[in-house]
Structure formats: C-alpha cells, structure tokens
N, C-alpha and C positions, 0 to 999 in steps of 0.2 A: 504493500500500500504506500510505500515511500520509495523515492528514487533520487539518486544523485543527479544534479543538473547535466553532467557530462554524459549520462547514459540515456537521456531523453531521445527517443527514436524520431519523433517528428515535432520539431520546435513550433510548427504552425498550430499545434494543438495545445500550446501553453496558455493558460488562463490566469491572469493576475487578478486576485480577488481583493486587492487593496482599494482604497478610495480613489476617486478620479484625481484628487490633488496629489496624493502620494505617487500615483502612476505617472502623472505629468512631470513630477520632480525627477524621477529616474525609473526606467523600465527596460525591459529586454526587447530588442528589435523583433518585430513580428508577433509579439504576444498580444493577446486580446484582454482588455480591461473590462471585467464584469464584477462589480463589487459583490461581496459575499451575500448580502441580503437579497440582492437582485437575482443572483445565480440560484440560491436556494428556493426562492419564491417561484421561479419559472425555469427550472433546469432544462426542460424540453426545448426552450427557445434558443439555447446556446450549445447543448450537447445532444448526441444521439447515443443509442445503446449498443452500437456496433464498433465504434472507434474508441481508442484510448486517449484520455486527456490528462494533462499535467497541471496541477493547481499550485500556484505560488503566492506567498504572502511576504511579510517582512522577515520572520524568523522561522517559519515552518510549522508553528504550532496551530495557528488558525486554519491554515490550509489542510493540516492533518485532520482536524475535527470536521471540516467541510467535506473532505474526501470520504470520511467514514459515512457521513449522511448520504452523499451521492451514490456511493457504492451500495448502500442498503436499498436505494431506490432502483438499482439495476444498471447503473452506469459503471464504466470502467475508468476509474480515476486514480492518479498517484499524486502524492504530496511531494513537492521538491524539498529535500532535506536542507535545512538552514535558511531557506527563503532568499530574498534579495540580499539581506545582510550577509549571509553566508557566501554569496558570490563575490562580494566586495573584498573578502579576505584573501 
C-alpha cells in the first residue's frame, strides 16, 4: 500500500492531495492536484478501478490514510513514502 517515489510505474497517475496553495508552492511535474476532501467525496470523478494510482501529501501520513479508504472502496492506490518533504531530502 506504500511505494517509494522512484518505483512509481506511471508518474501521470500521481495525485497530490494537498491544498491548491501548497500544490502551487511546489509540486511534481505532471501530477494532478485533487485535495483530499474532494478526492474522497467523489473518487469516481478522478480514479477508475482498473488502473493504479499514487497518492502524495506533505509527509506521507495523510496520503496513507487516504489510500486505505480508497482501496477499501475498490481502487488500487499507493501512498508515496515520505511525501513531498521526503523528496526534498
């Protein structure tokens, strides 16, 4: 349910669940910004149940909890270990 950033198979499936303000300050090229509340409210709008998606936040904790919920709903999601902060190191 967790993955290191370097092992992400398809970076176009990277979803940043931080706020729009945080995303605008710094983000990963090609990632899609869908704040957590928006994603959890309507996951079918952003995800499908056949592809794998990678969820990223600041430190990896919020994305992990979000991933658990989405996987319980039948999606295939992985939390990026360490989040954006981990990539800066």
